[in-house]
N, C-alpha and C positions, 0 to 999 in steps of 0.2 A: 526764325520759326515759320514765318509766312512763306518763305521760299520752300520749306519742306512740304507744306500743305499743297502748294501749287505743283510741285514736281512729283510728289508721291500721292496719287489719288487712288483710293481703294474702290472696291466694287460699289460701296454705298454711294459715294459721290458720283461715280460714273453712272449709276442707275438714276440718280436724281437729275442728271444733265441730259438724259436721253431725249431726243425730239419725238414728235408724234409719229413720224414715219418708222423710226426704230422700234417704238413701242408697239405699233400696229404689226410690224413684221414679226416681232417676238411672239405676240399673241396669236397671230395667224399660224406660225410654225407650231406652237404648242397645241392649238386646236386641231390642226391637220394631223399631227403625229398621233394624238390621242384617238381621234376618230378612225384613222387608218388602222391602228392597233386593234381597236374594238371591232372593226369590220373584219379583219383577219381572224380574230378569235371566233366571231360569230360564224364565219364560213367554215372554220375548222370544226366547230361544235356541230354544225349541220352535217358535215361529212361523216363525223364519227357516229352521230345519231343514225344516219342512213345505213352505215355499215352494220351497226348493232341490230337494227330492225331486220335487215336482210339475213343476218346470221340467225336471229330468232326464228325467222320464217323458215329457213333451211332446217334448223334444229327441230322444228315441229314435225318434220318428215321422218325423224328417227323414232319409229314406232316399235322397235325391236323389244321383245320381252326381256325380263331380267336374266332368264336362263332358257335353255332349250326346251325344258319341260313345263315352263310356266305358261299358264293361260290367262295371266293377269291382263294382258293387252286387250283382249276382247271384252272383258268385263268392265274395265276402267275407261275405255275410250268413249268420249262423248262427241259424236259427229257434229252436232249442232254447234257446240263450243269451238270445235276445230275450225269449222267453216267461218264462224263469226270472227274468230281471232285472226285467221288467215286474211280475210277480206279487210279487216281493220288495219292490219299491218301493211297490206298492199296500198290502202288509201293514204296512210301516214307516210309511207315511203314515197309515194307519188307527190304528195303535197310538199314534203321536205325537199324532194328533188327539184321541184319548181322553185321553191324559195332559194335553194342553193344556186340554181342557174341565174336567177334574178340578182342575187347578191354578188355573184362573180362578175356579171355584166356591169352592175353599178360600181363595183370596186374599180374595175378597169376604166370606166368612164370618169369616176371621181378622182382617181389617183394616177391615171395615165400608165398603168402597168398591170400585168396579170398577177394573181395571187401566187 
C-alpha cells in the first residue's frame, strides 16, 4: 500500500509538496491574469461610455418636430438646458478620453502588449 501512495500522488499531495518558487509563480500568475482582465474590462467600459456620450450629443441635434405641422419644437426647446447638457457631455467625453488614453498606455506598459 505504501508503494501505491508513492507512485499515485494526487493534486492534494502535489500541492503540499510545492516549493516557495512554485507557490510564488502560481500566485504571480493568478494576480497578473486577474489584473489584466480587469484592466481590459475597464478600458472596454470607458470606450463604450465615450461612444454612448458621443451618440447622446449627436442625438441632441435632432430637433425635428413630431410632424410637419407641429410647432412643438419652438415651445418645448430650452436653450439654456441644451447648452448646459452639451457642454457637460463634452467635458465628460474629454475626461473619459484622457482616462482611456492613460489606461491604454498603462496596460501596454504593465502587460507588454496592446489591448
